[in-house]
N, CA, C and O of each residue as an XYZ file, in Angstrom:
244
protein
N       2.802     10.298      3.185
C       1.717      9.414      3.627
C       2.258      8.490      4.724
O       3.283      7.831      4.547
N       1.562      8.456      5.841
C       1.953      7.605      6.942
C       1.359      6.221      6.713
O       0.168      6.076      6.439
N       2.226      5.196      6.833
C       1.766      3.812      6.724
C       1.185      3.332      8.039
O       1.711      3.667      9.101
N       0.106      2.551      7.994
C      -0.521      2.075      9.220
C      -1.045      0.693      8.952
O      -1.381      0.355      7.817
N      -1.118     -0.108      9.992
C      -1.613     -1.466      9.928
C      -2.582     -1.649     11.078
O      -2.266     -1.331     12.224
N      -3.775     -2.169     10.768
C      -4.733     -2.437     11.839
C      -5.283     -3.837     11.621
O      -5.813     -4.146     10.554
N      -5.154     -4.677     12.633
C      -5.655     -6.081     12.566
C      -7.042     -6.118     13.175
O      -7.267     -5.654     14.293
N      -7.949     -6.672     12.427
C      -9.328     -6.768     12.898
C      -9.856     -8.171     12.653
O      -9.271     -8.946     11.897
N     -10.971     -8.488     13.301
C     -11.564     -9.759     13.034
C     -12.409     -9.773     11.741
O     -12.743     -8.705     11.226
N     -12.747    -10.915     11.227
C     -13.487    -10.983      9.973
C     -14.896    -10.498     10.127
O     -15.445     -9.973      9.159
N     -15.528    -10.631     11.274
C     -16.930    -10.300     11.429
C     -17.268     -8.835     11.574
O     -18.271     -8.496     12.201
N     -16.437     -7.936     10.996
C     -16.688     -6.481     11.190
C     -17.333     -5.846      9.978
O     -17.100     -4.666      9.718
N     -18.147     -6.593      9.214
C     -18.779     -6.007      8.048
C     -19.692     -4.833      8.349
O     -19.732     -3.862      7.594
N     -20.421     -4.919      9.445
C     -21.350     -3.848      9.834
C     -20.568     -2.538     10.108
O     -20.972     -1.451      9.694
N     -19.444     -2.692     10.817
C     -18.634     -1.517     11.160
C     -18.028     -0.903      9.896
O     -17.953      0.317      9.752
N     -17.591     -1.794      8.968
C     -17.042     -1.351      7.703
C     -18.083     -0.585      6.911
O     -17.810      0.480      6.358
N     -19.296     -1.157      6.867
C     -20.396     -0.508      6.147
C     -20.723      0.884      6.683
O     -20.925      1.822      5.911
N     -20.776      1.021      8.075
C     -21.044      2.260      8.685
C     -19.914      3.274      8.354
O     -20.194      4.450      8.122
N     -18.666      2.826      8.332
C     -17.524      3.679      8.035
C     -17.700      4.301      6.621
O     -17.580      5.510      6.423
N     -17.994      3.393      5.646
C     -18.038      3.914      4.266
C     -19.286      4.689      4.005
O     -19.271      5.559      3.134
N     -20.392      4.435      4.709
C     -21.596      5.252      4.539
C     -21.420      6.693      5.060
O     -22.108      7.618      4.628
N     -20.484      6.847      5.994
C     -20.199      8.221      6.516
C     -19.346      9.038      5.496
O     -19.282     10.265      5.580
N     -18.709      8.345      4.554
C     -17.868      9.056      3.568
C     -18.779      9.580      2.452
O     -19.855      9.041      2.194
N     -18.309     10.648      1.800
C     -19.059     11.176      0.664
C     -18.878     10.209     -0.533
O     -17.989      9.357     -0.539
N     -19.747     10.374     -1.532
C     -19.626      9.532     -2.725
C     -18.298      9.741     -3.381
O     -17.746      8.796     -3.944
N     -17.758     10.929     -3.337
C     -16.504     11.237     -3.986
C     -15.331     10.510     -3.262
O     -14.424      9.998     -3.917
N     -15.362     10.474     -1.932
C     -14.389      9.759     -1.167
C     -14.435      8.297     -1.448
O     -13.384      7.659     -1.505
N     -15.613      7.722     -1.629
C     -15.752      6.305     -1.954
C     -15.229      6.035     -3.311
O     -14.509      5.053     -3.490
N     -15.545      6.852     -4.304
C     -15.046      6.634     -5.628
C     -13.499      6.769     -5.656
O     -12.829      6.005     -6.351
N     -12.948      7.719     -4.917
C     -11.505      7.833     -4.869
C     -10.837      6.640     -4.223
O      -9.734      6.260     -4.616
N     -11.493      6.036     -3.227
C     -10.954      4.826     -2.633
C     -10.960      3.658     -3.626
O      -9.993      2.900     -3.707
N     -12.022      3.526     -4.357
C     -12.071      2.506     -5.368
C     -10.997      2.691     -6.483
O     -10.420      1.722     -6.974
N     -10.755      3.972     -6.861
C      -9.755      4.216     -7.861
C      -8.351      3.890     -7.357
O      -7.510      3.413     -8.118
N      -8.095      4.152     -6.055
C      -6.792      3.799     -5.452
C      -6.627      2.316     -5.487
O      -5.568      1.825     -5.878
N      -7.661      1.563     -5.084
C      -7.582      0.103     -5.105
C      -7.336     -0.422     -6.507
O      -6.530     -1.332     -6.701
N      -8.051      0.168     -7.519
C      -7.938     -0.254     -8.884
C      -6.502     -0.010     -9.408
O      -5.916     -0.863    -10.076
N      -5.968      1.157     -9.091
C      -4.594      1.476     -9.608
C      -3.585      0.584     -8.891
O      -2.613      0.159     -9.516
N      -3.772      0.291     -7.632
C      -2.864     -0.651     -6.960
C      -2.909     -2.034     -7.526
O      -1.881     -2.702     -7.641
N      -4.099     -2.475     -7.883
C      -4.252     -3.774     -8.490
C      -3.527     -3.812     -9.856
O      -2.802     -4.758    -10.164
N      -3.744     -2.777    -10.644
C      -3.116     -2.748    -11.953
C      -1.614     -2.765    -11.809
O      -0.936     -3.484    -12.543
N      -1.076     -1.999    -10.889
C       0.343     -1.951    -10.630
C       0.880     -3.308    -10.167
O       1.927     -3.753    -10.638
N       0.167     -3.969     -9.243
C       0.559     -5.239     -8.727
C       0.550     -6.330     -9.821
O       1.479     -7.130     -9.935
N      -0.514     -6.330    -10.603
C      -0.658     -7.380    -11.621
C       0.054     -7.014    -12.954
O       0.115     -7.819    -13.884
N       0.590     -5.767    -13.009
C       1.141     -5.270    -14.262
C       0.165     -5.402    -15.370
O       0.511     -5.828    -16.472
N      -1.072     -5.038    -15.090
C      -2.176     -5.250    -16.016
C      -2.410     -4.023    -16.866
O      -1.854     -2.953    -16.620
N      -3.244     -4.203    -17.870
C      -3.625     -3.115    -18.717
C      -4.581     -2.207    -17.947
O      -5.368     -2.692    -17.134
N      -4.524     -0.875    -18.196
C      -5.275      0.029    -17.419
C      -6.799      0.143    -17.889
O      -7.595      0.849    -17.270
N      -7.128     -0.538    -18.935
C      -8.484     -0.491    -19.393
C      -9.290     -1.668    -18.841
O      -8.742     -2.677    -18.399
N     -10.603     -1.498    -18.886
C     -11.489     -2.611    -18.518
C     -11.547     -3.578    -19.673
O     -11.553     -3.163    -20.832
N     -11.590     -4.853    -19.377
C     -11.617     -5.883    -20.379
C     -13.031     -6.018    -20.958
O     -14.024     -6.075    -20.233
N     -13.078     -6.066    -22.304
C     -14.402     -6.283    -22.945
C     -14.562     -7.808    -23.162
O     -13.640     -8.514    -23.572
N     -15.748     -8.246    -22.872
C     -16.023     -9.691    -23.037
C     -17.263     -9.812    -23.927
O     -18.296     -9.185    -23.695
N     -17.109    -10.642    -24.945
C     -18.203    -10.910    -25.883
C     -18.282    -12.408    -26.089
O     -17.268    -13.057    -26.344
N     -19.486    -12.964    -25.981
C     -19.745    -14.362    -26.151
C     -20.832    -14.549    -27.175
O     -21.926    -14.002    -27.034
N     -20.541    -15.315    -28.202
C     -21.584    -15.580    -29.191
C     -22.097    -17.049    -28.956
O     -21.331    -18.006    -28.837
N     -23.413    -17.128    -28.903
C     -24.004    -18.461    -28.683
C     -24.987    -18.737    -29.839
O     -25.608    -17.829    -30.392
N     -25.092    -20.006    -30.167
C     -26.075    -20.437    -31.178
C     -27.331    -20.855    -30.480
O     -27.303    -21.696    -29.581
N     -28.476    -20.253    -30.899
C     -29.744    -20.589    -30.311
C     -30.384    -21.716    -31.063
O     -30.228    -21.832    -32.278
N     -31.094    -22.538    -30.360
C     -31.849    -23.581    -31.006
C     -33.062    -22.965    -31.694
O     -33.774    -22.145    -31.114
N     -33.288    -23.379    -32.953
C     -34.457    -22.926    -33.674
C     -35.667    -23.765    -33.355
O     -35.574    -24.988    -33.247
N     -36.806    -23.112    -33.204
C     -37.997    -23.874    -32.874
C     -38.857    -24.038    -34.063
O     -39.916    -24.660    -33.978
């Protein structure tokens, strides 16, 4: 894999959107998976999604 660096300005959201819309759904999912695995490796995190549960007491009327 060849490493590359491209410096762009912050205001390129429309160009980014057009780029990703040209990709197939599978290519987009693969890109998200690569980012997820890089994050897990960087943070030395658990590979599962965290479950969150919050119990609240409701006021009785």
